[in-house]
FITOR-146118 format. One record per residue (C-alpha): residue in one letter; chain; x, y, z. Coordinates in Angstrom, 2 decimals. Each point is the difference from the previous one (the first is absolute). Layout:
N
(site 'A', 'A', (X, Y, Z))
...
# end
This chain:
173
(site 'M', 'A', (-13.89, -47.84, -29.08))
(site 'T', 'A', (2.26, -1.67, 2.48))
(site 'R', 'A', (-0.01, 0.50, 3.72))
(site 'K', 'A', (3.40, 1.75, -0.18))
(site 'S', 'A', (-1.14, 2.55, -2.60))
(site 'R', 'A', (-3.19, 0.79, 1.99))
(site 'R', 'A', (2.10, 0.59, 3.13))
(site 'L', 'A', (2.35, 2.35, -1.91))
(site 'I', 'A', (-2.96, 1.96, -1.41))
(site 'L', 'A', (-1.50, 0.31, 3.50))
(site 'I', 'A', (3.32, 1.22, 1.47))
(site 'A', 'A', (0.44, 2.51, -2.86))
(site 'A', 'A', (-3.56, 1.30, 0.45))
(site 'C', 'A', (0.50, 0.40, 3.76))
(site 'G', 'A', (3.29, 1.80, -0.62))
(site 'A', 'A', (-1.66, 2.38, -2.48))
(site 'V', 'A', (-2.86, 0.77, 2.42))
(site 'L', 'A', (2.53, 0.61, 2.80))
(site 'A', 'A', (2.08, 2.31, -2.22))
(site 'L', 'A', (-3.12, 1.92, -1.04))
(site 'A', 'A', (-1.12, 0.40, 3.64))
(site 'L', 'A', (3.45, 1.18, 1.04))
(site 'G', 'A', (0.08, 2.50, -2.88))
(site 'L', 'A', (-3.41, 1.40, 0.96))
(site 'I', 'A', (1.00, 0.34, 3.66))
(site 'L', 'A', (3.25, 1.79, -0.84))
(site 'S', 'A', (-1.69, 2.37, -2.45))
(site 'A', 'A', (-2.69, 0.86, 2.56))
(site 'M', 'A', (2.61, 0.70, 2.69))
(site 'S', 'A', (2.38, 1.99, -2.19))
(site 'G', 'A', (-1.64, 3.31, 0.89))
(site 'S', 'A', (-0.19, -0.72, 3.71))
(site 'I', 'A', (3.50, -1.32, 0.67))
(site 'V', 'A', (1.23, 3.32, 1.32))
(site 'F', 'A', (1.49, 0.47, 3.43))
(site 'F', 'A', (-1.43, 3.50, 0.22))
(site 'R', 'A', (-0.83, 3.05, -2.09))
(site 'S', 'A', (1.57, 3.41, 0.43))
(site 'P', 'A', (-2.20, 3.11, 0.32))
(site 'A', 'A', (1.05, 1.06, -3.51))
(site 'E', 'A', (-1.19, -3.35, -1.40))
(site 'V', 'A', (-3.31, 0.36, 1.84))
(site 'A', 'A', (-0.50, 3.47, -1.49))
(site 'A', 'A', (1.11, -1.03, -3.51))
(site 'Q', 'A', (-1.96, -3.25, -0.19))
(site 'G', 'A', (-3.20, 1.41, 1.47))
(site 'V', 'A', (-0.67, -2.90, 2.38))
(site 'A', 'A', (-3.72, -0.73, 0.29))
(site 'P', 'A', (-1.61, 0.68, 3.40))
(site 'G', 'A', (-0.33, -3.16, 2.08))
(site 'T', 'A', (3.01, -1.68, -1.60))
(site 'R', 'A', (2.19, -1.72, 2.60))
(site 'F', 'A', (3.76, 0.59, -0.36))
(site 'R', 'A', (3.16, 0.95, 1.87))
(site 'L', 'A', (1.22, 3.59, 0.03))
(site 'G', 'A', (3.70, 0.66, 0.63))
(site 'G', 'A', (2.02, 3.16, 0.48))
(site 'L', 'A', (1.16, 2.49, 2.62))
(site 'V', 'A', (-2.14, 1.50, 2.74))
(site 'K', 'A', (-0.19, 3.68, -0.97))
(site 'D', 'A', (1.58, 2.37, 2.53))
(site 'G', 'A', (-2.60, 1.86, 2.06))
(site 'S', 'A', (-2.91, -2.15, -1.17))
(site 'V', 'A', (-0.55, -2.29, 3.01))
(site 'K', 'A', (-3.15, 0.89, 1.96))
(site 'R', 'A', (-1.00, -2.24, 2.88))
(site 'G', 'A', (-3.67, -0.05, 0.89))
(site 'S', 'A', (-2.02, -1.66, 2.71))
(site 'D', 'A', (-0.50, -3.75, 0.24))
(site 'Q', 'A', (3.28, -0.89, -1.82))
(site 'N', 'A', (-0.99, 1.84, -3.19))
(site 'V', 'A', (2.98, 1.32, -1.95))
(site 'E', 'A', (0.10, 2.07, -3.17))
(site 'F', 'A', (3.17, 0.51, -2.00))
(site 'A', 'A', (1.17, 0.37, -3.58))
(site 'V', 'A', (2.23, -2.35, -1.98))
(site 'T', 'A', (2.22, 1.58, -2.64))
(site 'D', 'A', (2.64, -0.98, -2.53))
(site 'T', 'A', (0.88, 3.68, -0.56))
(site 'N', 'A', (-1.97, -0.05, -3.30))
(site 'A', 'A', (-3.48, -0.63, 1.38))
(site 'T', 'A', (-1.66, -0.24, 3.42))
(site 'V', 'A', (-2.85, -2.22, 1.19))
(site 'P', 'A', (-1.87, 0.75, 3.26))
(site 'V', 'A', (-0.34, -3.05, 2.28))
(site 'Q', 'A', (-2.37, -0.75, 2.87))
(site 'Y', 'A', (0.79, -2.82, 2.41))
(site 'R', 'A', (-1.59, -1.26, 3.19))
(site 'G', 'A', (2.17, -2.09, 2.29))
(site 'L', 'A', (3.43, -0.20, 1.55))
(site 'L', 'A', (2.83, 1.21, -2.19))
(site 'P', 'A', (3.37, -1.78, -0.12))
(site 'D', 'A', (2.74, 1.34, 2.29))
(site 'L', 'A', (2.09, 1.05, -3.01))
(site 'F', 'A', (-2.81, 2.15, -1.45))
(site 'R', 'A', (0.97, 3.68, -0.21))
(site 'E', 'A', (0.07, 2.87, -2.46))
(site 'G', 'A', (2.50, -0.46, -2.81))
(site 'Q', 'A', (0.04, -3.80, 0.54))
(site 'G', 'A', (-0.81, -2.48, -2.74))
(site 'I', 'A', (-3.21, -1.97, 0.48))
(site 'V', 'A', (-2.25, -2.46, -1.80))
(site 'A', 'A', (-3.74, 0.25, 0.73))
(site 'E', 'A', (-2.58, -2.52, -1.13))
(site 'G', 'A', (-3.62, 0.98, -0.58))
(site 'T', 'A', (-2.42, 1.56, -2.48))
(site 'L', 'A', (-0.40, 3.34, -1.71))
(site 'D', 'A', (-3.34, 1.74, 0.60))
(site 'A', 'A', (-1.90, 2.19, -2.47))
(site 'G', 'A', (1.52, 3.17, 1.49))
(site 'G', 'A', (3.56, -1.16, -0.72))
(site 'V', 'A', (0.79, -0.84, 3.64))
(site 'F', 'A', (1.78, -3.31, 0.60))
(site 'R', 'A', (-1.72, -1.89, 2.85))
(site 'A', 'A', (2.74, -2.20, 1.43))
(site 'D', 'A', (-0.65, -3.03, 2.14))
(site 'T', 'A', (3.68, -0.97, 0.33))
(site 'V', 'A', (3.07, 2.25, 0.27))
(site 'L', 'A', (3.54, -1.37, -0.18))
(site 'A', 'A', (2.98, 2.23, 0.76))
(site 'K', 'A', (3.22, -0.70, -1.83))
(site 'H', 'A', (3.18, 0.21, 1.98))
(site 'D', 'A', (2.43, 0.92, -2.75))
(site 'E', 'A', (0.12, 1.81, -3.34))
(site 'N', 'A', (1.35, -3.22, -1.55))
(site 'Y', 'A', (-3.63, -1.15, -0.32))
(site 'M', 'A', (-1.20, 3.17, -1.69))
(site 'P', 'A', (-1.70, -0.34, -3.38))
(site 'R', 'A', (2.27, 0.88, -2.90))
(site 'E', 'A', (-2.22, 2.89, -1.14))
(site 'V', 'A', (0.04, 1.63, 3.45))
(site 'A', 'A', (3.77, -0.50, 0.36))
(site 'D', 'A', (0.57, 1.51, -3.46))
(site 'A', 'A', (-2.17, 3.02, 0.85))
(site 'L', 'A', (1.85, 0.53, 3.29))
(site 'K', 'A', (3.37, -0.34, -1.75))
(site 'A', 'A', (-1.05, 2.59, -2.59))
(site 'Q', 'A', (-0.86, 2.43, 2.81))
(site 'G', 'A', (3.24, -0.76, 1.85))
(site 'R', 'A', (-1.84, -1.29, 3.09))
(site 'W', 'A', (1.22, -3.61, -0.17))
(site 'Q', 'A', (3.30, -1.63, -0.87))
(site 'E', 'A', (0.87, -3.58, -0.86))
(site 'G', 'A', (1.17, -1.90, 3.08))
(site 'G', 'A', (0.05, 3.04, 2.26))
(site 'G', 'A', (-3.65, 0.76, 0.55))
(site 'K', 'A', (-1.23, 3.58, 0.02))
(site 'E', 'A', (2.34, 2.93, -0.21))
(site 'G', 'A', (0.80, 1.67, 3.25))
(site 'S', 'A', (0.17, -3.26, 1.90))
(site 'K', 'A', (2.75, -0.54, 2.53))
(site 'E', 'A', (1.52, -2.82, -2.04))
(site 'T', 'A', (3.33, 0.64, -1.70))
(site 'P', 'A', (1.68, -1.86, -2.83))
(site 'K', 'A', (2.77, -2.44, 0.99))
(site 'D', 'A', (2.76, 2.14, -1.54))
(site 'A', 'A', (-1.13, 3.17, 1.77))
(site 'A', 'A', (0.12, -1.74, 3.38))
(site 'K', 'A', (3.57, -1.23, -0.54))
(site 'P', 'A', (2.67, 2.34, 1.40))
(site 'A', 'A', (2.64, 1.31, -2.41))
(site 'S', 'A', (2.79, -1.48, 2.15))
(site 'A', 'A', (-1.36, -3.50, -0.67))
(site 'D', 'A', (0.61, 0.50, -3.74))
(site 'A', 'A', (3.54, 1.14, 0.68))
(site 'A', 'A', (0.66, -2.92, 2.34))
(site 'L', 'A', (-1.28, -2.46, -2.62))
(site 'G', 'A', (2.23, 1.59, -2.61))
(site 'Q', 'A', (3.05, -0.34, 2.27))
(site 'R', 'A', (-0.75, -3.66, 0.72))
(site 'S', 'A', (-0.36, -0.88, -3.68))
(site 'E', 'A', (3.39, 1.60, -0.80))
(site 'R', 'A', (1.81, -2.25, 2.46))
# end
C-alpha cells in the first residue's frame, strides 16, 4: 500500500465518521427543533411531566391573577385547548390578556405549566399557524389587519371618493 492510498483511506474514514456523527445529531434533535408548542399540541401529544419546552398562544381573557411576591397565574389558549400557567417574576410590558406570548418552562404532574421565562409578542405576524388558523375560523383575526374591531381601516376605505374621481379626470387628459 502506498502512502497516497493510505492517506485517501484515512480521509474517507474520517469523512464517514463525521457524516455518521452529523446524522446521529440531526436525528436526535429532530423532535426538539420546535420554536414552541401550542396548547392543542400539548394536550394531543400528552407531554410528560418535567419535560422542558416552550408554550405559545394567546393569554386567555379574564385568566390573569396577580398574587403576592410577583407570582402570576394565567391561561394560554389557542382557542382549541387551554393550559394553565404559573410564573414568578416581572412580566414584559406588552403582556396583557388577548396578547400572544411564548413561555418557557416545564409541565408539572397536575397539568400546570411552570414558566421561568415569558416573552410577549408585539404583533400577530409572529403567531403560530395553528393559532392564526383557529382565530381566522372564528372570525377573530384577519390577515394583515390584526383582530376584528380594531381601529385600523383598509387603504381603499380610507381613500375619499373624490380622490378616485380626480384620478379618473387626470387620466382622461
